[in-house]
Z-matrix of the N, CA and C atoms (Angstrom, degrees):
N
C 1 1.452
C 2 1.524 1 109.66
N 3 1.291 2 115.07 1 136.53
C 4 1.459 3 120.60 2 177.32
C 5 1.524 4 109.11 3 -99.07
N 6 1.327 5 117.57 4 148.33
C 7 1.467 6 119.53 5 178.69
C 8 1.534 7 110.80 6 -66.34
N 9 1.328 8 115.26 7 144.77
C 10 1.468 9 121.28 8 -178.17
C 11 1.526 10 112.56 9 -54.49
N 12 1.331 11 116.43 10 -42.35
C 13 1.470 12 118.56 11 -176.80
C 14 1.531 13 112.22 12 -66.07
N 15 1.325 14 117.09 13 -21.26
C 16 1.460 15 120.81 14 177.94
C 17 1.532 16 111.31 15 -79.46
N 18 1.324 17 117.09 16 -40.11
C 19 1.458 18 120.66 17 -174.58
C 20 1.530 19 114.12 18 -91.39
N 21 1.315 20 117.95 19 -18.82
C 22 1.464 21 120.25 20 -175.40
C 23 1.531 22 113.45 21 -55.76
N 24 1.338 23 119.93 22 -45.37
C 25 1.469 24 118.30 23 178.55
C 26 1.533 25 112.81 24 -60.79
N 27 1.332 26 117.14 25 -32.99
C 28 1.462 27 121.50 26 179.13
C 29 1.525 28 110.63 27 -73.71
N 30 1.317 29 116.51 28 -35.61
C 31 1.471 30 120.41 29 174.08
C 32 1.529 31 109.55 30 -64.21
N 33 1.346 32 114.79 31 -45.99
C 34 1.462 33 120.83 32 -176.72
C 35 1.527 34 112.31 33 -60.85
N 36 1.330 35 116.67 34 -31.41
C 37 1.463 36 120.08 35 179.15
C 38 1.520 37 111.55 36 -57.87
N 39 1.324 38 116.94 37 -33.48
C 40 1.464 39 120.42 38 -179.81
C 41 1.527 40 112.32 39 -93.82
N 42 1.327 41 117.61 40 -42.09
C 43 1.471 42 118.20 41 -179.07
C 44 1.526 43 111.50 42 -66.10
N 45 1.321 44 117.57 43 -28.91
C 46 1.470 45 120.86 44 178.69
C 47 1.527 46 112.45 45 -65.84
N 48 1.341 47 116.89 46 -20.20
C 49 1.475 48 119.27 47 179.91
C 50 1.530 49 111.38 48 -109.29
N 51 1.344 50 116.12 49 17.92
C 52 1.458 51 119.97 50 170.59
C 53 1.511 52 117.31 51 105.05
N 54 1.319 53 118.48 52 7.10
C 55 1.458 54 120.66 53 178.56
C 56 1.518 55 110.57 54 -78.60
N 57 1.325 56 115.53 55 142.50
C 58 1.461 57 122.39 56 173.21
C 59 1.517 58 107.84 57 -99.75
N 60 1.336 59 115.38 58 133.59
C 61 1.458 60 119.78 59 177.10
C 62 1.529 61 109.24 60 -83.81
N 63 1.320 62 115.12 61 132.13
C 64 1.457 63 121.12 62 177.14
C 65 1.522 64 106.86 63 -100.35
N 66 1.324 65 117.00 64 118.40
C 67 1.460 66 121.26 65 -170.81
C 68 1.514 67 114.61 66 -96.21
N 69 1.345 68 117.64 67 -16.96
C 70 1.463 69 119.11 68 -178.32
C 71 1.526 70 110.08 69 -151.55
N 72 1.325 71 115.86 70 175.66
C 73 1.461 72 121.20 71 -176.78
C 74 1.528 73 112.08 72 -61.39
N 75 1.318 74 116.83 73 -38.45
C 76 1.467 75 120.14 74 -179.48
C 77 1.525 76 110.90 75 -62.68
N 78 1.317 77 117.45 76 -38.22
C 79 1.472 78 120.78 77 178.53
C 80 1.520 79 110.84 78 -66.44
N 81 1.324 80 116.96 79 -37.83
C 82 1.473 81 120.54 80 177.88
C 83 1.525 82 109.40 81 -65.06
N 84 1.319 83 116.22 82 -47.90
C 85 1.465 84 120.53 83 179.74
C 86 1.521 85 110.72 84 -58.91
N 87 1.313 86 116.80 85 -46.03
C 88 1.460 87 121.35 86 179.68
C 89 1.529 88 111.65 87 -60.59
N 90 1.319 89 116.65 88 -43.77
C 91 1.472 90 120.55 89 -179.31
C 92 1.522 91 110.84 90 -63.67
N 93 1.323 92 117.03 91 -42.80
C 94 1.463 93 119.99 92 -175.94
C 95 1.524 94 113.03 93 -77.93
N 96 1.318 95 117.42 94 -14.83
C 97 1.458 96 120.96 95 176.83
C 98 1.521 97 112.27 96 -80.02
N 99 1.322 98 116.62 97 -13.47
C 100 1.465 99 119.96 98 -177.97
C 101 1.525 100 110.62 99 -72.82
N 102 1.314 101 113.97 100 146.76
C 103 1.459 102 120.80 101 178.38
C 104 1.527 103 109.81 102 -71.36
N 105 1.313 104 115.77 103 146.18
C 106 1.458 105 120.61 104 177.96
C 107 1.518 106 111.04 105 100.86
N 108 1.324 107 114.47 106 -161.35
C 109 1.466 108 120.04 107 -175.00
C 110 1.521 109 111.22 108 -100.68
N 111 1.329 110 114.07 109 141.61
C 112 1.455 111 122.21 110 179.29
C 113 1.519 112 108.81 111 -132.76
N 114 1.312 113 115.97 112 126.00
C 115 1.455 114 121.37 113 174.48
C 116 1.523 115 107.59 114 -96.63
N 117 1.331 116 116.42 115 129.67
C 118 1.461 117 121.45 116 176.84
C 119 1.524 118 107.44 117 -118.74
N 120 1.321 119 116.10 118 117.21
C 121 1.456 120 121.74 119 176.32
C 122 1.520 121 107.84 120 -103.57
N 123 1.327 122 115.85 121 119.56
C 124 1.455 123 120.34 122 171.71
C 125 1.522 124 105.18 123 -87.09
N 126 1.318 125 115.00 124 99.94
C 127 1.458 126 122.96 125 -176.34
C 128 1.523 127 109.27 126 -74.46
N 129 1.320 128 116.02 127 159.26
C 130 1.457 129 120.60 128 -174.52
C 131 1.519 130 110.24 129 -155.47
N 132 1.330 131 115.82 130 157.41
C 133 1.460 132 120.04 131 175.36
C 134 1.525 133 111.40 132 -85.99
N 135 1.315 134 117.47 133 -7.00
C 136 1.461 135 121.88 134 -177.72
C 137 1.526 136 110.48 135 -57.54
N 138 1.307 137 116.60 136 111.61
C 139 1.459 138 120.70 137 -177.64
C 140 1.500 139 113.68 138 -68.21
N 141 1.329 140 117.52 139 -31.76
C 142 1.464 141 120.19 140 -175.26
C 143 1.520 142 112.85 141 -72.78
N 144 1.324 143 118.67 142 -26.03
C 145 1.454 144 120.94 143 -179.07
C 146 1.527 145 112.28 144 -116.33
N 147 1.325 146 116.91 145 -47.41
C 148 1.467 147 120.30 146 -175.56
C 149 1.520 148 111.72 147 -67.02
N 150 1.307 149 117.07 148 -28.20
C 151 1.465 150 120.38 149 -179.60
C 152 1.520 151 111.57 150 -61.33
N 153 1.324 152 118.33 151 -27.11
C 154 1.465 153 121.51 152 176.03
C 155 1.520 154 112.53 153 -101.04
N 156 1.329 155 117.18 154 -21.80
C 157 1.463 156 120.06 155 179.84
C 158 1.524 157 111.22 156 -64.31
N 159 1.320 158 116.54 157 -49.97
C 160 1.476 159 119.05 158 -177.43
C 161 1.526 160 111.98 159 -62.14
N 162 1.336 161 120.48 160 -47.71
C 163 1.472 162 119.26 161 176.01
C 164 1.524 163 112.30 162 -63.66
N 165 1.330 164 117.76 163 -33.94
C 166 1.460 165 120.45 164 177.60
C 167 1.517 166 111.74 165 -62.79
N 168 1.332 167 115.43 166 -42.80
C 169 1.465 168 120.37 167 176.79
C 170 1.525 169 109.83 168 -61.88
N 171 1.330 170 116.59 169 -46.29
C 172 1.467 171 120.47 170 -179.70
C 173 1.526 172 110.55 171 -57.94
N 174 1.326 173 117.64 172 -47.66
C 175 1.462 174 121.24 173 179.86
C 176 1.527 175 111.58 174 -61.75
N 177 1.308 176 117.13 175 -36.67
C 178 1.470 177 120.56 176 -177.42
C 179 1.522 178 112.42 177 -65.01
N 180 1.314 179 116.92 178 -26.77
C 181 1.466 180 120.32 179 -175.75
C 182 1.521 181 113.14 180 -76.70
N 183 1.330 182 117.55 181 -6.40
C 184 1.463 183 120.85 182 175.64
C 185 1.525 184 111.52 183 -78.32
N 186 1.308 185 117.42 184 -3.77
C 187 1.462 186 123.55 185 179.67
C 188 1.532 187 110.97 186 -69.29
N 189 1.331 188 116.96 187 154.94
C 190 1.464 189 121.03 188 177.45
C 191 1.527 190 111.77 189 -60.24
N 192 1.317 191 116.26 190 -38.91
C 193 1.459 192 121.20 191 177.44
C 194 1.519 193 108.18 192 -105.93
N 195 1.318 194 115.98 193 136.68
C 196 1.464 195 120.35 194 177.78
C 197 1.529 196 108.24 195 -152.31
N 198 1.329 197 116.83 196 164.16
C 199 1.465 198 119.76 197 -178.74
C 200 1.524 199 112.49 198 -61.59
N 201 1.314 200 114.63 199 146.58
C 202 1.460 201 121.66 200 179.11
C 203 1.524 202 111.06 201 -67.38
N 204 1.331 203 116.08 202 -35.96
C 205 1.458 204 121.46 203 -174.88
C 206 1.533 205 109.15 204 -128.64
N 207 1.324 206 115.93 205 131.34
C 208 1.462 207 122.48 206 -179.54
C 209 1.526 208 108.32 207 -113.39
N 210 1.333 209 116.31 208 121.25
C 211 1.460 210 120.22 209 -176.83
C 212 1.525 211 110.43 210 -134.60
N 213 1.327 212 115.25 211 160.62
C 214 1.451 213 120.33 212 178.74
C 215 1.521 214 110.96 213 -149.79
N 216 1.318 215 114.43 214 148.66
C 217 1.459 216 123.04 215 169.38
C 218 1.521 217 105.66 216 -127.33
N 219 1.317 218 117.17 217 158.49
C 220 1.464 219 119.84 218 -176.99
C 221 1.526 220 109.56 219 -117.82
N 222 1.343 221 115.35 220 112.87
C 223 1.460 222 121.12 221 179.91
C 224 1.531 223 109.93 222 -61.67
N 225 1.310 224 115.92 223 137.40
C 226 1.453 225 120.77 224 179.57
C 227 1.511 226 114.08 225 81.31
N 228 1.330 227 117.02 226 -2.17
C 229 1.463 228 121.66 227 -179.86
C 230 1.533 229 109.12 228 -128.18
N 231 1.320 230 115.89 229 -60.64
C 232 1.467 231 121.93 230 -179.71
C 233 1.534 232 108.23 231 -91.84
N 234 1.333 233 116.54 232 68.88
C 235 1.473 234 121.34 233 -171.88
C 236 1.525 235 113.31 234 -56.39
N 237 1.319 236 116.41 235 -50.95
C 238 1.467 237 120.05 236 -176.21
C 239 1.531 238 110.49 237 -62.05
N 240 1.313 239 116.90 238 -46.83
C 241 1.462 240 121.00 239 -179.99
C 242 1.535 241 111.22 240 -65.56
N 243 1.315 242 116.61 241 -41.48
C 244 1.464 243 120.15 242 179.97
C 245 1.527 244 110.45 243 -63.39
N 246 1.325 245 116.98 244 -44.20
C 247 1.466 246 120.08 245 178.57
C 248 1.521 247 111.34 246 -62.48
N 249 1.329 248 117.17 247 -40.79
C 250 1.467 249 120.71 248 178.75
C 251 1.525 250 110.92 249 -65.21
N 252 1.319 251 116.76 250 -41.56
C 253 1.464 252 119.98 251 178.26
C 254 1.525 253 110.02 252 -63.17
N 255 1.318 254 116.49 253 -45.03
C 256 1.474 255 120.52 254 -178.88
C 257 1.524 256 112.27 255 -63.99
N 258 1.317 257 117.58 256 -32.92
C 259 1.469 258 120.34 257 176.41
C 260 1.521 259 110.99 258 -60.49
N 261 1.321 260 115.96 259 -31.45
C 262 1.458 261 120.73 260 179.06
C 263 1.530 262 112.80 261 -84.08
N 264 1.328 263 116.33 262 -5.52
C 265 1.468 264 121.49 263 -179.87
C 266 1.526 265 112.39 264 -101.10
N 267 1.322 266 117.09 265 4.18
C 268 1.463 267 121.20 266 177.24
C 269 1.526 268 106.96 267 -62.62
N 270 1.296 269 120.20 268 134.36
C 271 1.449 270 130.18 269 26.54
C 272 1.535 271 114.86 270 -96.10
N 273 1.307 272 117.87 271 7.77
C 274 1.460 273 120.14 272 -179.13
C 275 1.524 274 109.60 273 -76.39
N 276 1.330 275 117.06 274 136.47
C 277 1.462 276 119.40 275 178.76
C 278 1.528 277 110.84 276 -70.90
N 279 1.328 278 117.46 277 155.55
C 280 1.463 279 120.27 278 178.47
C 281 1.524 280 111.38 279 -58.23
N 282 1.314 281 115.65 280 133.34
C 283 1.461 282 120.57 281 172.70
C 284 1.516 283 108.08 282 -151.08
N 285 1.298 284 114.93 283 154.08
C 286 1.457 285 119.03 284 176.18
C 287 1.524 286 107.88 285 -145.31
N 288 1.303 287 115.10 286 134.42
C 289 1.456 288 125.78 287 -3.10
C 290 1.526 289 110.46 288 -73.42
N 291 1.315 290 114.53 289 165.45
C 292 1.460 291 121.83 290 169.33
C 293 1.524 292 107.00 291 -154.97
N 294 1.326 293 114.43 292 162.39
C 295 1.463 294 120.01 293 -176.06
C 296 1.525 295 107.37 294 -136.08
N 297 1.323 296 116.62 295 125.37
C 298 1.456 297 121.48 296 -177.53
C 299 1.525 298 110.23 297 -124.46
N 300 1.324 299 115.08 298 138.21
C 301 1.466 300 121.25 299 175.03
C 302 1.517 301 107.91 300 -111.41
N 303 1.329 302 115.39 301 126.76
C 304 1.450 303 122.75 302 178.16
C 305 1.522 304 108.92 303 -113.92
N 306 1.319 305 115.45 304 145.47
C 307 1.462 306 120.28 305 172.86
C 308 1.517 307 107.41 306 -127.63
N 309 1.322 308 115.76 307 121.25
C 310 1.463 309 122.18 308 -176.72
C 311 1.526 310 111.19 309 50.63
N 312 1.331 311 116.14 310 39.10
C 313 1.455 312 121.87 311 176.78
C 314 1.514 313 115.74 312 86.84
N 315 1.326 314 117.59 313 -7.69
C 316 1.464 315 120.96 314 -179.38
C 317 1.520 316 110.42 315 -99.81
N 318 1.317 317 116.23 316 136.72
C 319 1.460 318 121.66 317 176.89
C 320 1.529 319 108.86 318 -70.34
N 321 1.350 320 115.83 319 122.64
C 322 1.465 321 119.90 320 -178.36
C 323 1.521 322 113.56 321 -118.39
N 324 1.343 323 117.43 322 -16.46
C 325 1.470 324 120.61 323 -179.79
C 326 1.516 325 108.98 324 -156.02
N 327 1.333 326 115.47 325 140.19
C 328 1.458 327 119.72 326 -176.80
C 329 1.519 328 110.14 327 -140.36
N 330 1.313 329 115.20 328 132.03
C 331 1.463 330 122.63 329 170.27
C 332 1.516 331 107.04 330 -113.85
N 333 1.317 332 116.16 331 110.16
C 334 1.452 333 120.40 332 178.05
C 335 1.524 334 109.44 333 -85.61
N 336 1.306 335 115.44 334 170.85
C 337 1.469 336 121.05 335 -179.25
C 338 1.524 337 111.29 336 -53.68
N 339 1.328 338 117.47 337 -41.79
C 340 1.467 339 119.32 338 -177.80
C 341 1.528 340 112.51 339 -68.72
N 342 1.345 341 117.87 340 -15.85
C 343 1.468 342 121.45 341 173.24
C 344 1.529 343 111.54 342 -84.05
N 345 1.325 344 116.19 343 -16.18
C 346 1.465 345 122.87 344 -174.80
C 347 1.526 346 111.64 345 -102.49
N 348 1.316 347 115.73 346 -46.46
C 349 1.461 348 122.20 347 -174.70
C 350 1.530 349 111.29 348 -58.82
N 351 1.331 350 115.19 349 128.45
C 352 1.458 351 121.04 350 178.11
C 353 1.519 352 114.68 351 80.30
N 354 1.320 353 116.89 352 3.60
C 355 1.466 354 120.14 353 -179.76
C 356 1.528 355 109.62 354 -109.50
N 357 1.315 356 116.38 355 142.68
C 358 1.471 357 118.76 356 179.09
C 359 1.527 358 111.38 357 -71.03
N 360 1.311 359 115.65 358 157.29
C 361 1.464 360 122.09 359 -179.39
C 362 1.521 361 111.71 360 -55.01
N 363 1.320 362 117.14 361 -36.98
C 364 1.470 363 120.74 362 -178.41
C 365 1.530 364 111.50 363 -63.11
N 366 1.318 365 117.63 364 -38.84
C 367 1.462 366 121.56 365 179.76
C 368 1.530 367 110.70 366 -70.23
N 369 1.316 368 116.52 367 -38.58
C 370 1.464 369 121.12 368 175.63
C 371 1.528 370 109.28 369 -62.62
N 372 1.318 371 116.84 370 -44.06
C 373 1.468 372 121.61 371 178.59
C 374 1.526 373 110.90 372 -61.39
N 375 1.316 374 117.58 373 -43.33
C 376 1.474 375 120.69 374 179.48
C 377 1.523 376 110.94 375 -59.49
N 378 1.321 377 116.93 376 -42.91
C 379 1.455 378 121.37 377 178.96
C 380 1.530 379 110.18 378 -60.79
N 381 1.320 380 116.40 379 -46.47
C 382 1.464 381 120.49 380 -179.81
C 383 1.523 382 111.58 381 -66.09
N 384 1.308 383 117.21 382 -39.97
C 385 1.472 384 120.86 383 179.79
C 386 1.526 385 110.72 384 -60.98
N 387 1.325 386 117.12 385 -40.14
C 388 1.478 387 120.11 386 176.30
C 389 1.516 388 110.30 387 -59.04
N 390 1.342 389 116.74 388 -42.60
C 391 1.459 390 120.55 389 178.46
C 392 1.523 391 111.51 390 -65.69
N 393 1.337 392 116.68 391 -43.28
C 394 1.467 393 120.30 392 178.36
C 395 1.536 394 110.79 393 -59.24
N 396 1.324 395 115.36 394 -44.00
C 397 1.459 396 119.30 395 -178.52
C 398 1.525 397 112.12 396 -65.10
N 399 1.312 398 116.75 397 -26.99
C 400 1.463 399 120.75 398 178.64
C 401 1.523 400 113.33 399 -84.15
N 402 1.328 401 117.52 400 -35.11
C 403 1.453 402 120.68 401 -169.86
C 404 1.530 403 116.70 402 -116.23
N 405 1.318 404 118.05 403 -16.91
C 406 1.475 405 119.62 404 -176.11
C 407 1.527 406 111.36 405 -96.28
């Protein structure tokens, strides 16, 4: 578990642009049961990957098409919610950060940590925009 004062600025980066935090398994289930597209960001304190993931997500939302619902869980903090989200991301192994796009509850696009780490925010955004244009 990370201290709240350490993770709060990272949480705020996403909630400030309209993301809802999912705090438990029931919230994850409820979010994924909704019709339409849902973006789930597994947030992380990892500076090498998460530092570009959050700005990449922000840049991607400037696209004409974007997910109907924006959600996030925080790895290492929101354990129950993170585990529930990851169960819905199978067959992909757990990684953080990661970004998943669901449509009508089905996983349709996944960015794992190895797709994020070492890549600039703009490249992450381009990948997400392609997914939005296909599924949103």
